[in-house]
N, C-alpha and C positions, 0 to 999 in steps of 0.2 A: 443430601437431599433438604437441608437446613433451610436454605433460601425460600424454597418452596412451601415447607410446613409452616413457615412463620408468615406466610402471604396476608392471611386474614388479620392477623395483628399489626401488619405494617403501619397502619396509620396512627396507631398507637406509639408504637416504637419510634416513627419519624417525629411525633410531636415531642417525645422524650430527648430525642437526638438534637434537636434543634432549639430546646428551651422553647416549646409553645406553652402557652399558661397553663397552671396547675389548677386543681380544683377550687384551690383558695384564692385564686386571681393573682399569684404571684409568678414571676418567671425566674429560670434558672440564672444566676449571676454569672456563670461560667461560659456562656454560650455568647456567640458575637450577634451583634444586631443582623448582619447579614444574611445570617443562617436563619431569621425568624421569618425571612421574605423568600418564600419558594422558587418565585421567579430569579430573583439574586441568586438564591443558593444553586438552581439548575445552572444560570450561568458560570459561575465558578466551577463546578464540576466538569462543565465543557471546557473552560479555559484551560483546567489542569490535564484534560485529556487530550486537548489539541498540543499543549505543553510536551506531553509525553510522545505524541505521534511524531512532534518534530525532531525530537532526540532519536527515535527509533530510526526514521528515515535518513537522519545525518549518519549514523554508524552504517545504514545499509550501504551508503555510496561513499565513504571514506577511501575504499581499496580502489574503486574506478579512478578517484580523483589524484590518485599517486602511482597508478598503475605501471608507467614505464619505471619508477623509481623501483618498486618492486620487484618487478620483473629482472630489471638488472642487478640488484642486491641478491634475491636467491638465483639469478641464472637461469631463468625459467623460458621455454618456449611459448609459443601463444596457445597451444594446447592446454599445457600446465598452468599458465596464467588463467585461462577461462574457468579451470576447475576451482579456483578461489570462490568465484561467485556460485558455481554451481552448486558446490559443498554447503554453501550457506543456505542457499534456496532449497535444496533436499532436505536439509536438517527443519527448515522453516516448515514446509510443507507436510512432512511427516509428523510435526509436532502439531500441527493445527487441529486435525481431528479430536485429538488426546484433550486440547484446550476447550474445544468446542463440547465435548461432552462434558467435561469438568463445568464449564460456564452455563451450561444448560441445569446443573443439578446442584452447585456447590457457590460458595461466596465469591463473587467475581472481584470484589476489592482487593482480597487475600491474592488472587491469581495474578493481578496486574502488577501487584507489589512485587511477589516473588519473580516475575517476568522482567520488571525493572532491574531489579538487584542482579538477577542474573548475567543479563547482557552489558550492564555497565560494568560491573566486576571483571568479566572476562576481556571485554574489550581493552581496560587498563591492563590488564596482564598480557596482553597480545603484544603491547608496546616494548614488552622487554625481551623479545623472541630473538635469538641471534640467527645469523644466515644459515648456519649447520642443521636448524630446528625446522626445516620447511614444514615438515610434518603437522607439528605441534602449531604453526601458525595456520595451516589447514584445518586442524580440528578446533583451534579457536573460534575461526569462522562459524563453523557449524554450531557450537554453544551458542554464539550471539543470535543466529538464526532461530533456535529453539526460544531465547526468550522474548525475541520480536514476536515470534507467533502467537506467544500469549494475549500480547497487546493489540494485535491486528483482528484478531479473533474475536475478542470480548469488548472492547472499548465502543465499537459501532452498536452493539446491541443495548449498551447503558444510555448512550445517546437517543435511540430508538424507545427507550422506557420513558425517557425525560419530556418527549415533546411530541406532541400531535397536530392534527388540522390545518395541515400545510406548512408548520414551522419544521417539520422534522427534515425535509429538503434541503432546507436554507442551512438547518444546522449542521447536517451531513456533509453538505459543501463546503461549509467552514472548516470543519474537521479534515476534508479530504483536500485541501487546498495545502495542508501541511505535509501530503505527500510531494508534492513537486518542490515546495519550499525547502523541506528537508534534504529532498536528494540534491538540490542546487547548493544548498549551504553546505552538504556534504563534501561536493567537489572543491567548493570554495575554501572550505576550511582545512581540507588535506592539503591544497594546494598552496594556500597561505602559509600553514604552519612549516611544510617543507621547505617553503622558499625562505621563510624570515630565520628559520634556526637550522638550515641544512642539514637536517635529519628528518627523514619522513616517520621516525617513530613518534615524533612530538605530536602528530595528527591523531594518535589513539589516545592522548592523555587528555583532551578537553574535554569530550563527550561524558565520560565517567562522572566529572564533576556537576554536570548538566543534570545527569541521573539521580545523583544524590537527591539533588534540589527536587527534582519530579517526585521521587519517593517521599521526601517530606511534605509536599503540597500532597500528594494522594493521601495518606493518613491523616491529616489536619484537615482536609476540607471535602474529600468526598466520603459519604456516608457508608456505613458499614453495609448495610442494606439497602437496595434499590428496588421498590416494587415492581414487578414484572407485570406488564399492561396485558390485559387480554384480548382476543382478536375484536370483540366488539369495541374496545376502547381504543385501540390502534389503527385498526384498519383504515386506510384512506381510499375515497371514491377515486373515479379518473380525474375528477374535477380539482380535487384536493381538498374537499369538505370531509368532515367527519361522517361516517355512516355507522350508525349504532343498531345494531342487531338487537332482537328481543332477547332479554335476558331469560335463561332458564334455570330456575333454582336448583332443578332435577339433574343438572350435568356438571361434573367436576372439571373446570377447564383446565385445572393443572393435573390431569390424572398422569400416571405415571406410564411412561411407553420406553420399549429398549432402545438401544442404539440403533440396533437392526432394522427395527420397524421404522425408526424416524429417517433411516436411507432408504427405506424401500419406497416409503412414501416419496421423498424428494425424487428418487429416480423416474416416478412417473409424473413428475410436475415437467411437462414440456418446456415451459417458460424459463425455468431455473437451468433447465439441463442446456437448453439453447444459448441462453444468455452467458452460462458459465463457459461454453466451447468460445463464446464470442470473447469473452475476458481473456481467456487462453491464448487466444490469438494475440489481443492486446500486450499480455505478460511478455509473450514471445518476442513481440517489437520491441518492447522498453527493455527488457532485460539485455538484450543484443546491443542496444544504444547505448545504454548505460554503462556497459560493462567498457564497450571497444570505441565508442565515438571520439573521445578525446585522443586516443591512439591514433585512430583511422586520420584524423585531421593534421596529427602531426606527421605523419607519413605522408600524407598530402602536401603538406608544406615543406617536406625536405626534398620531395620531387621537383615541386616548384623553384627552389632554391630559396626558398622565403628564409628558413632556419637552416641551420647548419645539423647533421646528424649528432645525438646526442653521444659524448664520449665520456661525460663526467658522471660523478656519483649525485650530485642533485640536477635533474633533467630540467628544461623549460615546461613550466607549468600553466602557461598563458592560456593553454586551448580549455583545460580543466576550470580555470577561472570564467572564461567567457561561456563555455558551455553550460556550467552553473549558471551563470547569470540567466541564459538562455531559457534552462530549465525552469527556473523560479518564475521569471516573467511569463511564460507561456501558460505554466502551469496555473497560477493564478487566473490568468484571463481565460483560460480556457474552462475550468472549473465553474467560474462565475457564468460565464457566456452560457456553458452545457446546461446549468441549473434555471436560469432566467428563460432559455428557450424551451426548457421541458414545462416549466410554470405557465407560460403563455401559451404553447400548441397542446397542451393537456386540454385546455378548453375548448378546442374545435377538432381534435382528433384522439380518438382514446387510444391509439397504439403509437401515441408521439415518442415515448421514451425509446423503444427499440428503434424506431424509423432514425431518430437523430443519432443513435449510436452507429447504425450501420452506414448513415451518410459520412460521418465524420470518419468512420475506418477507411472507408472508400478514398477520399479526399486525402487521409494522411498518407496512405500507401502511394499516391502517386506522387507527393511531394517528397516522399524518402527517395522515391526510384530517381527523381531528377536531381535531387542532392547528390547521390552516389556518382550518377553520370556526370556532373558538371564539376566534381573536386578537383580532377588532375589540372583542369583549365583556370577554374577561377575559385578561389578560396570564400570571397565574400558572398558570393552567389549560393555555395553550399550552404554556409551560416544561414542564410535567408531561407533557403527550402527546409533545412532541418529546423528552424524554429517554425515554419507553419506546420509541418508533419507532428512536431511534439504539442502545436497548439491544439489540433484537431484530437489527437489521442486523447488529451486531456480533458477535452468535453465530456467523454465518456464516464470518468471516475465514480462521481455521485450518482450518476443516474443509472448505472449498473447496481451500484448498492441499494439503491430506493427500489429497483426493480425486484431484487431479493426480498426485501421488507415486505412488500406488498402481495406477492405470490406466494408467500409461504408463511404457514400460521406461526403466531409468537414462540410458542413452547418448542418449535423446532430451529429457531434463528440461528443460535448460536452454532449448532448442528450445519445448518445450511451453508452459514458463512466459512465454517472450518472444511467444508467438502470442497467449497468453491475455491477456497486457496489451494487445498490439495491438489484438485485436478488442475487449476490454472498454472499453477507452479511446477507439476509434474510435467504436463506438457508443454509449459510455456518457458518461464526465464528459469527453470532449474536445468535445462538442458541447452537453451540457445546461447549463451556465453561460451560454453564449453564446445559446442558443434561448431560454432562461427569460427574458434581458434583451432580445431581439427581440421576443417575445411581449407581455412589458410595454410596449415602446417601443409596439408597435402597437396597443394598447390605450388609451394615453394619447393618441395621436395622433387617436383617433378621438372623445375627450372632452374637455370644458373642463378646462383645468389646473388642478389642485387637490391640496392634502394628501389627500384622500379617495380621489380615484382614482390617485394614486400609491401608495397601499396597496392598494386593488382590484386595480390592474395585475398587482402581483407576486403577490396572493392567489390570482388567477385562473390566474396563469402557472404557480403550484407545484403545482396540482391535478393536472397532467400527471405529477408524480412518483408519485403514489399509485397511478395505473392503470398505470404502466411496473412498479411493485413487484408487483403482481398477475401480470402477466405473467412477473417472474422467477421468482416462486412455482411457476407452472406448467413451467418449464424444469427447474427441480430436480426436480419429481415425474416428468418425461421421463426424468432421468438415474437415477431408482431403478430403470428398467426394465430398465437394461443394464449398471449398476455391477458385479453378479457376474461376468458373462462376462467383461468387460473387465479387471478385476480378475486372473482367472486366465490371459487371455492375455498379460498384462504380466510374471506371473510364471515364465511358461515358457520 
């Protein structure tokens, strides 16, 4: 409770922390000039958080980038291979509500630092696991997921407390750009290190160094306490302008509530529930694509005779490199386009955000379905439609988070983000990689083993993602029916 109890003293603490003028007009000489400027200070904090988010998602997608090498090294079926990402995501989502509870009540900087230390240390340790200890490797991925959960749950709430008056969506867009950038870099880093060293284990030895740097920057540049803004100061209107409610001195805005009370309130928030289900569909699709798409493309190329079957220890990693580049490019473009579209359309339609999300999900599902159908005939067309599918998926990332932040009261936002992570991963990408692998195994088991059926089994398994995407678009449409009412209630 320490962060909340010190809330009224925060302005004094910030002046002390950043070397503001003392009573005698002198300045603390040990504090840098940039920290005296709140704008520069906030930009430094965002830069550190973005760097941490980059590393977070690089670690997340190292395994898919070298999936074929790992599958051969441990001798895994498609089902057991998909289990790697499922365990990671399960631990991630189960830890998220715990960190959400802690983030709403305790010092967020300490929690972030502990998370970075955990996932970086475990990632480094996993690079020394031998082929006879597959279960330990699976366990290590679960521990990395726990560390990542602390970061994804808490970092967005810090950004929300630093910015207002329309700037929040822009800054969140910058922060979430590092999801596809980090994901793509994960593929490329893993594939590049495996190719250059001839040993895929080296892919797990780069990001721990980056994590150490991120931890150092967090300690030096992020303030120990960041004041939580009340609903009156953070809530944004549909047009993006600030809405200041009348201050009520008799109301204690940081009144304590139990976790069960917070969850009960969120369950009654229709916009939060429907947008979270829409995000769940997004997570299902992106989880399956992220885990299996490079391997699917490889099998399509083998069937077409473009590349030979992999019989060596180090397999062809070109698909991971290309898919990583596509993920970075479409991710950046999609998030920027989504934020700009939301900014413009909010001025003419109060329901613009959920409608943008719904439209993009429908288009993405269509592109993905076409990509799957043409994969055996033309690999170039497959890459093109996958790129468009990922582009429209990426449109939604920052918008969905912004919907949450303006339909949920500030004191419940860490818990809301944690619950959204829990639901979206529990029903989304926690199971989709494993489900795709199990369905692929089942199809192969009923047919004569061949390279052709190896491809077809993955293709048929992937089709489920297109239909899940359509359901996601439907949930975002439902969100548009409630978003105005829930937004007003959050501001009251």
